[in-house]
C-alpha angles and dihedrals in degrees: 000000000000134000125226144133117273135176113262087223088069093058119098111202098192124178113339130187092218105080098167125063114186136202096007093160090055090047092049089054089052091051091050090053103040107013128238100312097186120044120228116249124232143162129223115257133178125303098015094307129129132211115225113239102170136001105059092151093047092049093048092048095049092046103039100029104028104026095223114170095197137028138186111255140184103234129203114206121243093246095052113104103254103144124178096273092050087051091053091048091053090049093049093048092046092054099041091053096048132025108001119254114236107260094252090052092049094049095045091047092053090049091051091052093051091049093049094046093050091045089056103037101022130246117289115239127203119295126014107343144131122257136068128289128196086251090057092051091047090054090049089053095042093246130138114252091237094051091046092051092050091048090052090049089055092048092053090047092052089060090056101033109030091177085073086079089071090070113109093230145352095271090056091044090052091051091049089050092052091049091050089050090054092048091052090052089050093048091051092047089050092051091050091049093048091050090049090050090051093058092034090240094142133078109284092231093051089044091056090046092051091050092050090078110076127191104222149076119317094218095050089050093050091050089065092055123093123235119279097010104123127079101191133014122201104195114186099169126194095274103226090219101109092262089183087068096037094051096048091121093052090045091053094048104035100017094225105189098245092174087076095052107106101218122182116239112252091238092057096040099093094049089046090054094050092052094045099048093047089056091044090053091051095055100037118099116244091255094041131117132217125209115203120190114202146166105254092205108093102345106060097106096033093054092045094048091048089051094051094041087057089060102262125136109235143153129217090241105095135195111266120211104206107201092217107251097310121139114286131216136249132150091205106046093168093064107019132051116235115267117234102170144063128216128224126179112215113210132183131213095224144332087285088076113097135184111240096203096049114194093024112146119251090232115090114190114202133143119252120253110269109266092232087062100044116111098169128047092235100040111161119201115257090230090059095049091048092059093045091054091050090048092059103035145013107253119239137141090256092062120093127210122194127198109189092187103034100181109167091002094235095134088056089051092047090052090049089052087056094046092249126138114243140166137180144181135219134171093224117082092194089067090053088050090058090047091054091046089056092049092054100039099048133056113273113265090002097087117156140185097196114070119219 
């Protein structure tokens, strides 16, 4: 290797794994002040040209920000053994030691080095043999075998699921990949159940339960129902509170797909509530109850007023679901305490409606559903919903529960555990897939949210 000045017009950059170069203006100011501390690295090519091996950010800065026409470079001769894999190793080392690669760039570059080395030396098989294994490459790069394996998994996944690149870091990408894997399992299970339903090769009771979750619009479904036909309504409306922002923590940990959550715009929420509760009042029996989950900030009074205006009898003292000492959530911990509860108004159709567990406190203490098991951002535990149903009605096969916004379907499963007929609707088919998966992977009418 020799060092000399060459024209930047003679340098061929070629295909680089780093696609993003940041802070070029700041870097240019540093070069003006201190000079180019590290030379770029090139290799001689044909006809007086050079292939870039290391220094893409430096080259981009001096050409685009500083306008240099020449630069001092460390030059490998044409005859020196710098094959493609060696060039990639130099590029990786260069970027790991200086400005960090983005995590997708790093993973894909490592995968490329493994591919090239195995292409040259062969892939090592089990037992004593020649060739290169991923563990060998990990050792060469100073990586642990486990970390190298995980990075290669992400590199493969990025080819199949480009959206993974939107993850902030590798840890988040791995969680996303795990969640996607679970979703695929649920989708396969749902397809199997649907095919079994089609040929009636499934227990009749499970078949009826599976068919109780309808993918569709809640209002369109309610229009088909006669007056005074429902005993209990569990209404968990799209909250109109920017749930995608509120649930950031859940989304980071569980990677719930909030893009599929059909939230009502805040400007349309009051009108939506008026329309909803009028229809709920029509279909509820005279001795029935309605439960309405809501975001108290800023909708407490709006939701209450819409319930009363529809004709229901209701007080401003709601049910409180205390999430039993688990970490709460706040996006502004310096000014707000973390919330660890949810509110629900309970409203009756008339004075004929009676609480079945008279004297019961309005505070219900139940743990949250484990984040790894959540499929919907407002999932309620089955155990909680079972008690709420029993508080407001005596369970029997003749009773009917309706869940206009079914979400995870846990209220339907809770009703099933109690021997009560229930049905629900949701626009999102992936939530139904998770519901069907629970039906087939737990004992009938012994459905649980809490794993033993």
